[in-house]
C-alpha positions in Angstrom: 119.1 73.2 110.0 117.4 73.0 113.3 116.5 76.7 113.2 115.0 76.3 109.7 113.1 73.3 110.8 111.6 75.2 113.7 110.6 78.2 111.6 109.0 75.9 109.0 107.0 74.1 111.6 105.8 77.3 113.2 104.7 78.6 109.8 102.9 75.4 109.0 101.1 75.4 112.4 100.2 79.1 111.9 98.7 78.4 108.6 96.6 75.5 110.1 95.3 77.8 112.8 94.4 80.6 110.3 97.0 83.1 111.5 98.3 84.1 108.0 97.2 87.4 106.4 95.3 87.4 103.1 97.4 90.0 101.4 101.0 91.2 101.5 101.1 94.5 103.4 102.4 97.2 101.1 101.7 100.5 102.7 100.1 100.0 106.1 98.7 97.3 108.3 95.0 96.5 108.2 93.0 93.3 108.5 89.5 92.0 109.0 89.3 91.0 112.6 85.7 89.7 112.9 84.8 86.1 112.0 81.8 83.8 111.7 79.7 86.4 109.9 77.8 86.0 106.6 78.2 88.9 104.2 76.0 89.1 101.1 76.7 91.0 97.8 73.7 91.7 95.6 74.6 91.0 92.0 71.0 90.2 91.0 70.1 93.9 90.6 73.3 94.7 88.6 76.3 96.7 89.7 78.4 98.9 87.4 81.5 98.5 89.5 80.7 95.3 91.4 81.4 92.3 89.4 82.6 89.1 91.2 86.1 90.1 90.0 85.8 93.6 91.5 84.6 92.0 94.8 87.2 89.3 94.9 89.9 91.1 97.1 87.4 92.0 99.8 85.7 88.6 99.6 89.1 86.9 99.9 89.9 88.9 103.0 86.5 88.1 104.5 86.8 84.4 103.9 90.3 84.1 105.1 89.2 85.8 108.3 86.7 82.9 108.7 83.6 84.7 107.4 81.2 83.4 104.8 80.6 85.4 101.5 77.5 84.8 99.4 76.5 86.3 96.1 72.8 87.0 95.4 73.0 86.4 91.7 70.6 84.4 89.5 67.7 84.6 91.9 66.9 86.9 94.8 67.4 85.3 98.2 68.3 87.0 101.5 68.8 84.6 104.4 68.0 85.7 107.9 71.6 84.7 109.0 73.2 87.4 106.8 74.9 90.1 108.9 75.7 92.6 106.2 74.2 93.3 102.7 76.0 95.4 100.1 74.0 97.0 97.3 76.0 98.5 94.5 74.9 100.9 91.7 71.8 98.8 90.9 70.4 99.1 87.4 67.4 96.9 88.0 64.4 98.0 90.2 63.5 96.2 93.4 60.2 94.5 93.4 57.8 95.1 96.3 58.5 91.5 97.5 62.3 92.2 97.4 62.0 95.5 99.2 59.8 93.9 101.9 62.4 91.1 102.2 65.1 93.7 103.0 62.7 95.4 105.5 62.1 92.0 107.2 65.8 91.3 107.3 66.7 94.7 108.8 63.9 94.2 111.4 65.7 91.2 112.7 68.1 93.8 114.3 71.8 94.6 114.3 72.2 94.3 110.6 74.4 96.4 108.3 73.1 97.7 104.9 75.7 99.4 102.6 74.4 101.2 99.5 76.7 102.7 96.9 76.0 105.0 93.9 77.9 106.4 91.0 78.1 109.7 89.1 75.5 110.7 86.6 78.2 111.0 83.9 76.5 110.6 80.4 73.4 109.2 82.2 75.1 105.8 82.6 74.0 105.5 86.2 70.5 106.5 87.4 70.0 106.3 91.2 66.3 106.0 91.0 66.2 102.3 91.7 68.2 102.6 94.9 66.4 105.8 95.9 63.1 104.2 95.5 64.3 101.3 97.7 65.6 103.8 100.4 62.2 105.5 100.2 60.4 102.2 100.7 62.7 101.5 103.7 61.6 104.9 105.1 65.1 106.1 105.8 66.4 109.6 105.2 69.5 109.2 103.0 69.4 109.5 99.2 71.9 109.4 96.4 72.1 112.6 94.4 72.1 112.9 90.6 75.3 114.8 90.0 78.9 114.1 89.2 81.5 115.2 91.8 84.9 116.4 90.6 88.0 117.9 92.3 90.8 119.6 90.4 93.0 119.7 93.4 92.6 116.5 95.3 92.4 113.6 92.9 94.4 110.7 91.5 95.4 112.0 88.1 92.0 113.1 86.9 89.3 115.4 88.4 86.7 112.6 88.5 89.0 110.3 90.5 88.1 112.2 93.6 89.7 112.0 97.0 87.4 112.0 100.0 89.5 112.7 103.1 87.8 115.3 105.3 86.5 113.4 108.3 83.0 114.1 109.6 82.2 117.8 110.1 85.4 118.7 111.9 83.2 119.2 115.0 83.8 116.8 118.0 80.2 117.0 118.9 79.2 115.1 115.8 82.3 113.1 114.8 82.6 110.3 117.3 81.6 107.5 114.8 83.6 109.1 112.0 86.7 109.1 114.0 86.3 105.5 114.9 85.7 104.4 111.3 88.7 106.3 110.0 91.1 105.3 112.8 94.6 104.7 111.5 93.9 106.6 108.2 96.6 109.2 107.5 94.9 110.3 104.3 91.7 109.6 102.4 90.1 107.2 99.9 89.8 107.6 96.1 86.3 107.3 94.6 86.2 106.8 90.9 83.4 109.0 89.4 81.2 109.4 92.4 78.0 111.3 93.3 77.1 112.9 96.6 74.3 112.4 99.1 71.1 114.2 100.1 68.5 113.9 102.8 64.8 113.4 102.4 63.0 114.7 105.5 59.6 113.6 104.4 58.7 116.9 102.8 61.8 118.1 100.9 65.1 117.0 99.5 67.8 118.8 101.4 71.6 119.2 101.3 73.7 117.8 104.0 76.8 120.0 104.3 77.8 121.2 107.8 77.9 125.0 107.9 76.0 125.2 104.6 73.0 123.0 105.1 72.9 123.0 108.9 69.1 122.6 109.0 69.7 119.0 107.8 72.2 118.1 110.6 70.6 115.5 112.8 73.3 114.0 115.0 70.9 111.5 116.7 70.4 109.7 113.4 72.8 110.9 110.6 76.6 111.2 110.8 78.8 112.2 108.0 81.9 110.0 107.9 83.8 111.4 104.9 83.4 114.5 102.7 84.9 115.7 99.5 87.2 118.7 99.8 86.3 122.4 99.8 87.6 122.4 96.2 85.0 119.8 95.0 82.4 120.8 92.4 79.0 119.3 91.5 77.8 119.1 88.0 74.4 117.9 86.5 76.1 115.9 83.8 73.0 114.3 82.4 71.0 117.6 82.5 68.2 116.0 84.5 67.5 119.1 86.5 65.6 117.3 89.3 65.4 117.9 93.0 68.2 115.4 93.3 70.5 117.8 91.4 70.4 120.2 94.3 74.2 120.6 94.7 74.8 121.4 91.1 72.0 124.0 91.2 73.6 125.6 94.2 76.9 125.6 92.3 75.2 127.6 89.5 72.9 130.0 91.4 74.8 130.6 94.6 78.4 129.6 93.8 78.2 127.1 96.6 81.0 124.5 96.2 82.8 121.9 98.2 82.3 119.8 101.3 79.7 117.5 99.7 79.1 114.3 101.7 80.8 111.3 100.3 80.0 108.6 102.9 77.2 109.0 105.5 75.9 106.8 108.3 72.3 106.5 109.3 71.1 104.9 112.6 68.0 102.8 112.2 66.3 102.4 115.6 63.0 101.4 114.0 64.9 98.3 112.7 66.0 97.2 116.1 69.4 99.0 116.0 70.3 98.2 112.5 72.7 100.4 110.5 72.8 102.0 107.1 75.9 103.4 105.2 75.4 105.2 101.9 78.3 106.2 99.7 78.8 108.1 96.5 80.8 105.2 95.0 81.5 101.6 95.7 84.6 102.2 97.9 84.7 98.5 98.9 85.3 97.1 95.4 88.7 96.7 93.6 87.4 98.6 90.6 90.0 101.2 89.8 91.8 100.0 93.0 89.3 101.6 95.4 89.6 98.7 97.8 93.4 98.7 97.9 96.4 100.3 99.5 97.8 101.9 96.4 96.0 104.1 93.9 95.6 103.4 90.2 97.6 106.4 88.9 100.0 106.8 91.9 99.2 110.6 92.2 97.1 111.1 95.3 99.0 111.0 98.6 102.1 109.5 97.0 100.1 106.7 95.6 98.7 105.5 98.9 95.0 105.2 99.5 93.2 104.1 102.6 90.2 102.5 100.8 91.1 99.0 102.1 91.6 100.2 105.7 88.3 102.2 105.6 86.3 99.2 104.4 88.0 96.9 107.0 87.3 99.4 109.8 83.6 99.5 108.9 83.3 95.7 108.9 85.3 95.4 112.1 83.1 98.1 113.8 79.6 96.9 112.8 79.9 93.2 112.5 79.8 91.0 115.6 82.7 88.9 116.8 81.2 85.9 118.6 82.9 84.6 121.7 85.1 81.5 121.1 83.5 78.2 121.8 85.3 75.8 124.2 86.4 73.7 121.2 87.8 76.8 119.4 89.6 77.9 122.5 91.1 74.4 123.0 92.1 74.2 119.3 93.8 77.6 119.5 96.1 76.3 122.2 97.3 73.3 120.1 99.8 75.2 118.0 101.5 76.6 121.1 101.5 73.1 122.6 103.2 71.7 119.5 105.8 74.4 119.4 106.5 73.9 123.1 106.9 70.2 122.6 109.3 70.7 119.7 111.4 73.1 121.8 111.6 70.5 124.6 112.6 67.7 122.2 115.4 69.8 120.8 116.6 70.8 124.2 116.7 67.1 125.2 118.7 66.1 122.1 121.4 68.5 123.1 
């Protein structure tokens, strides 16, 4: 009985001090380690795979790690205090005022902007709204207008694509990629993704190491994850624009594979802010992308590292404030209580 009492007390104290984990570990250990940040998700501009239900698992992990989550929903409002802003598959254009608001926010410095697209399958998603915003921000990354598929590395269907190649496979360029994929023994599953392109101010270019080497700019752009050598790019909506570049290469030059899936862009003009653009919303629970297990259980024995990848990004880019004197004192209270209980029990003997 005494042992059970001690364990129950320790568990209760641990819960009070915020030491419990948000989700049961099923395949590997991962957690959000930063706290006291504000993370915003834009629902105001729509989001095909980013409903509040889709975002709930990540939001739950963020709040249980003592961060604040806000949803920009009925009206547009981006507070200065927000540390990270997620924009997902927007189907509504950004007004000049809204774009300027994001520019102002990024200019505050050390902010993280995450932009996610989707495939052009049946013309359901059009990246124009997000690409126009990226152009207004004067950054280089763009979403392409194709559908990526992979007959070899997938989770039961070629459009449930695995992205697992880290960076370029070149240590000169892969320092950040290795940090953001630390602990990952396999890749992530992206459900119906597109790929990414570069706008150099004059042309839309590809961004595949060894194939589009003229676009490699290690001082600003770093590929984090790519689709496999078996991946193909298809202009599903038959738009035939400059943003369908990879599918055109596929037809004219039989150039397949190694399309970028997640890319980082450093923003020195915004006082060291950061941009991550991805071909799909890897951080939502839609089709279990932000999870430890895949929907179909096919890829990698059913284990995906979507949850770890997202957590790694948040832990890397978001600040961890130093403990205040009050927080430090409060963190010692559980240990003091446990010590007191131990002394009392010893004395009762």
